[in-house]
Each structure stands twice: as C-alpha cells, then as structure tokens.
C-alpha positions as CSV (number, residue, x, y, z in Angstrom):
1,M,-0.2,2.5,0.3
2,T,0.7,5.8,2.1
3,R,1.8,9.2,0.8
4,T,3.4,12.2,2.5
5,L,2.6,15.9,1.7
6,S,5.5,18.0,0.4
7,H,6.7,21.0,2.4
8,D,5.2,23.3,-0.3
9,Q,1.8,21.6,0.0
10,I,1.9,21.8,3.8
11,H,2.8,25.5,3.6
12,R,-0.2,26.1,1.2
13,I,-2.7,24.4,3.6
14,D,-1.2,26.1,6.6
15,S,-1.3,29.5,4.9
16,F,-5.0,29.0,4.2
17,R,-5.6,28.0,7.8
18,I,-3.6,30.9,9.3
19,A,-5.1,33.5,7.0
20,R,-8.6,32.5,8.3
21,R,-7.5,32.1,11.9
22,M,-8.6,28.5,12.1
23,D,-7.4,25.7,14.3
24,I,-7.0,22.2,12.9
25,V,-10.5,21.1,13.9
26,Q,-12.1,24.1,12.2
27,L,-10.0,23.6,9.1
28,K,-11.1,20.0,8.9
29,R,-14.7,21.1,9.1
30,A,-14.2,23.8,6.5
31,M,-12.7,21.2,4.2
32,N,-15.7,18.9,4.8
33,A,-13.0,16.2,5.0
34,P,-14.0,12.5,5.1
35,F,-11.4,11.8,7.8
36,R,-10.9,12.9,11.4
37,W,-8.8,15.9,12.5
38,P,-5.9,13.8,13.9
39,T,-5.4,12.5,10.3
40,L,-5.2,16.1,9.0
41,L,-2.8,17.0,11.8
42,R,-0.7,14.0,10.9
43,A,-0.6,15.1,7.2
44,L,0.4,18.6,8.2
45,R,3.3,17.2,10.2
46,A,4.7,15.5,7.1
47,K,3.7,12.1,8.3
48,P,2.4,9.4,5.9
49,V,-1.3,9.3,5.4
50,S,-3.5,6.9,3.3
51,A,-3.6,7.4,-0.5
52,A,-7.3,8.3,-0.2
53,T,-6.5,11.1,2.3
54,Y,-3.6,12.3,0.2
55,G,-5.8,12.4,-2.9
56,F,-8.5,14.4,-1.0
57,L,-6.0,16.9,0.2
58,L,-4.6,17.4,-3.4
59,T,-8.0,17.9,-4.8
60,W,-8.9,20.3,-2.1
61,M,-5.7,22.3,-2.6
62,S,-6.2,22.6,-6.3
63,T,-9.6,24.2,-5.6
64,H,-8.9,26.4,-2.6
65,T,-5.1,27.1,-2.6
66,P,-3.9,27.0,-6.2
67,A,-0.2,27.1,-6.7
68,E,1.2,30.6,-7.3
69,T,2.6,31.4,-10.7
70,V,6.0,33.1,-10.7
71,P,6.8,35.5,-13.5
72,D,10.1,35.2,-15.2
73,G,12.8,37.9,-14.7
74,K,12.1,39.9,-17.8
75,A,8.3,40.0,-17.1
76,A,8.9,41.0,-13.5
77,A,11.2,43.8,-14.6
78,A,8.7,45.0,-17.2
79,N,5.9,44.7,-14.6
80,D,4.2,42.2,-16.9
81,A,2.0,39.5,-15.4
82,V,3.0,36.7,-17.8
83,P,4.0,33.7,-15.8
84,C,7.2,31.9,-16.8
85,S,5.3,28.7,-17.6
86,Q,3.7,30.4,-20.7
C-alpha cells in the first residue's frame, strides 16, 4: 500500500528544511529516518511512498512541525489568541 503527502504536509516539511538551510540529505539525517534520501525526495515531490514511510513522516511532523492554529475572525480582531477549534 502506498500513500502520498498532501501539499500542506509537504509545505510544512519544506518550511522546516528551508528555515534551517538544509538540503534533502541533511534533512533525512536530522529526521533520523529509516529510509534513504531519495525516498524522502520522492515524498516531497508528491509521489507515492510506502505506508511505513508515510507513517514515519506523519509522526515526525506531529513532533517537529505541528499544524498552525488559526484564530477565528472575532478573536483576531480582538487580538485574542483563542484558536477557532476551541
């Protein structure tokens, strides 16, 4: 079974990599990933990867690049930090 990263997930990983000025090989090492760098590059190009690789990337993202919470319109206008999901 194979899975593909969404554009948002790819953006989150790429933002992490770019902010730290890493290339793909350095990012793979920083992740301590159990796969080779071409597999990571394939995932970042929105190509299908194995379910195990996909699962590893999701777990890594939840730890290192959590999804941003967006405040609702009223909270943003009031400069309140309450996200809309609460």
